[in-house]
N, C-alpha and C positions, 0 to 999 in steps of 0.2 A: 565312470568310477573307474573300470578297471583299464589297464593301456597293456599292449602287445607285448609279450615277453619276447626279448632278442637274444637272450643267452642260449647259445648251440650247447648240445651236449658235445663232449670231446669227441667221442668216436665220429661225429660228422664233419668234426673238422679235419680229422685225419681222412675222410673220403673226400671231402672237399680238396684238399691238397694233392692228394693221390690223382683225384680226376683231373684237377688243373696241369700236373705234371704229364700227364697223357695227351691232354689237349696241346699243350705247349710243345709237345714233340721231346720233351725231355726223357720220356720213357718210350723205347722203340718197342714195335709188336715181337713178342716173343723172350724180351727179356726179363732178367729176373730182377724182383726186387731184392732189396737189402734183406738179411736176416731176420727174424723175429726179435734176435736182441738189440740187433743195430737199431731196428724201426721204433721198438720201445726206448732205447736211449735218445734218437732224434727227437720223436714227439713228446717225449717225458711222459707218457701215458702207461697204464697199465699192460700186462698182457693180455688181458678180459677183453678192456676197451679196443686195442689192437684187432683181437681176433673178431670181434664184434664188426669192426670195419671193414675187414678183410672179407667176412662174409657177406656183408652189402655191398662190397665191390664186386664179389664173386656173383652175387645174384643180378645185378647190373649187365651182367655179362664183362665186366672191364677185364677180369684177370681170373685164373684158373688155380684153383689150390690144391694142391698133391696132398692125398690123406697120408697122415704119418709123419711125413718130412716137413710138414708147416710150410713147404717152398710154394711161394705164389708168384706167377709170370703175368705178364698184360697179354692179353688174348687176342686183341682186334688187329685185324690185318690192314 
């Protein structure tokens, strides 16, 4: 009767792309991610969506977010 829904939420797409960049070595440990405004423009997503994705990445232990500056760094060595 019903079929599996295949549409991802936008934040999940952002998470997947950042994870892929890490796995492919495009992001080096300790390097900064682009500024929030730049990421919003790159992904064509809202700031809220981007922040949700960054929180997920932080919970996974992939990035560290500095409070106040919204600066995110990839944290794995």
